[in-house]
N, C-alpha and C positions, 0 to 999 in steps of 0.2 A: 620540666618539659615545655618546649616552645611550640607555638601554633602559628604557622603562616596563615594569614587571613586576608581577604580582599576588602578594600575600602569601597563601600557601596555608595556613600554620599558624604559630602562635606558642606556644611551649612555655616555661613558667616553670621554669628550672633551679634558681634560688635566689630569695631575696626580692628581688633586684635584677638578676638576670642572665636574659636570655631567649634562646631559640634561634628564629631565623626560618627558615622554609622558603619559598623563593621560586620562582616560575615561572622556568624556564630558557629564555631566548630561543633560537630555532633556530640551530644551528651556533655557539653561544656557547662558546668554549674558554678554559681557564685551566689553570694548573698549581699544585700545592700550594705555599702560601706567598705567593701573590699576593693583592693587595687591590683594592678598588674604591672609587670615590667614590660616596657614598650621599646621595640627596636626597629630600625630600618636598615635594609641592606643597600645602603648608599655609601659611597666613598667618604663623604664628609662626616658621617656619624657611624661608620661601620662598627667601631668598637665602643660605642656609647649606649647606655641604657638609661631610660627615664621611667619613673614610676608615675602612673596616672590612675585615678579612681574611676570606676564605672559610675556613670550618672544615670544609666538606664536600670530598669528592674530585671530580676531574674526571669520574670514572666514574658519579657519582650522577645520577639523572634530574633532580633539582631542585638549586637552589643553597641553600647553608646559611650563615647568619651567626650568630655568638654575640656578644651585646652586653650590656654593663653599662649599666643605666638610672639616671641621676642625676635624681631627681624634683625636687630643689631647685635645679637649675642652669638651669631654664627654657630649655633648648636642644634639640638634636636628640634626645638619648636620652630626654628627657621625652616627646617626641612618639612615639618608638619604643615606649615603654611603653603608649601609648594605641592603637597599631595593632591592627586586628582582621583576621581572615581575610577576604579579598576586597578589602582596601585596596590601592591602587597605591603602589609605591615606584619610584624612578628610580635605576638603577645605571649606572656608566660601564664602559668596557672595562677589563679587568684590568691591573694594573701590578705590578712586582716590589717586594718589601719585603726579606725575609730573604735574605741571600746565603750559601748553604750552602758550607762549606769542608771537609766531611767529618764523621764521627762526633764528637760532643762533648757538652758540658754545656749544657743549656737551663735558664735561670734566669728565672722569670716572677713578676711581682707582680700578683695578681688577674687581671683579664681581659687582662693583658699576655700571658697564655698563648695567646690566640687565634691569633696568627700561627704558633704551633707545633703546633696541633691537627692541621691537615691535613698538615703535614710529617711528624709522627709516624705518622699514619694511613697515609700513602703509604709510608713506610719499612717499616711492618709488612707492607703488601701485597707489596712487592718483596723482603721478607726481609732488610732491611738495618738493623734496629733495634739489632743488637749494637753495643756501644760507646757508645751514647747514654744519657744520664740526664737526668732532669727534677727540678729543685727548684722547687716550686710554693708561693709565699708568699701567705698570706691572714691576715686578722685572727683569724677564728674558724672552727670547723667549719661553721657556718651559711653562711659565705661560699665554701666549697669546692665546686666543681662538677666533674662528670665524673670523680670520684675512682675509681669502679669501672672505667671504661674505661682510665684511665691505669695503674692497677694491673695490669689484664689485659695491656696492651701492654708495660709496662716491668718488672713484677715488683719486685724489690728495687732497681732503678735509678730507681724513682719515690719522691721524698722530699717529702711534704707538710709544710709548715712553717706554724705558727701563731704570730703575734706577740702576741696578746692573750689567749690561752687555752692551758692545758696539758691534754693528753689523751693517754692511752696509745696508742702507735703513731704519734705525730706529733712531729716536731721542734718545739722551742719557742725563740723568740728573735727577733733582728732580723738583717737582712743586714749583713754587714761582713767585714773581713779575718779576724777571729777565728772567725766561723762558717764561712766558706769554707775556711779552712785546716784546720779540724777535720773537715770532711766531704769534701774533695776533695784527693787526694794528687798528682795530675798536673796541672800548670798549663801544660804544653807541649802543648796541644790546643785545638781551637776552642771558643769560648764564644759562646752566643747569649742575649741578654737583652732583655726587653721588659717595660714596666710604666710606672707614673707616673715623671715626669722625675726626681724626687729619688731614687727607688728605683734607676733605671737608672744614674744618675751614681754612686751609692754602690757598686753592683755593679762598674762599670767601674774606679773608682779603687781598689777593694779588689783586684780581679784584677791590675791593674798593679803594685800594691804587693807582691803575692805572686809576681810574676815572669811573668805571662802576657804574651804579645806583643800589642801594640796592634792589629796587623793581623789577629790571630786572634780579636778580640772584635767581634761584630756587635751593634750597638745599635739598638733600635727604641723609639719612644715611643708 
């Protein structure tokens, strides 16, 4: 079932990441970590569907999505970048994405962090953040978003990582077995990873190389 909803607000978090606040349909229910199919009734993307994860909580009055916009791809996110308050978008019923197996390590590349935002927010609400950590990979500080909230939630368990820039207080390098083994000591725990396909495959293969159990690695693209 599809739900036409109104865009209430669009906030620019970085040069290419936006936060959308959407009208919430009556009795619309979801849980942290669930996603929706997203459509726009525009000629450029009329037959296209993109999946995005809710970043707000089920207790919020409105729905929240956080989306990276690729202006040179001429697809859905280019149109998202052009949306204005009052525009209509179409969302589906929610569906599951991340399968939580308990406290663990979240490893995200860019907006691959979006499936984890609502999960971490919900864990904070319920007092269950202990034992969780987040490694958040971006190219530069300009690409990093929600840093203040992640630091507030996770403290020293939040690890921002920059691949193309060195800066005090930020890890530097690229994902791989050497990096993971230097910063993670226990590989007998759940791992959750999401991001570009190449990034996620590198994370998974590195974790397996380091002894993590395949059944304990949740992979999202």
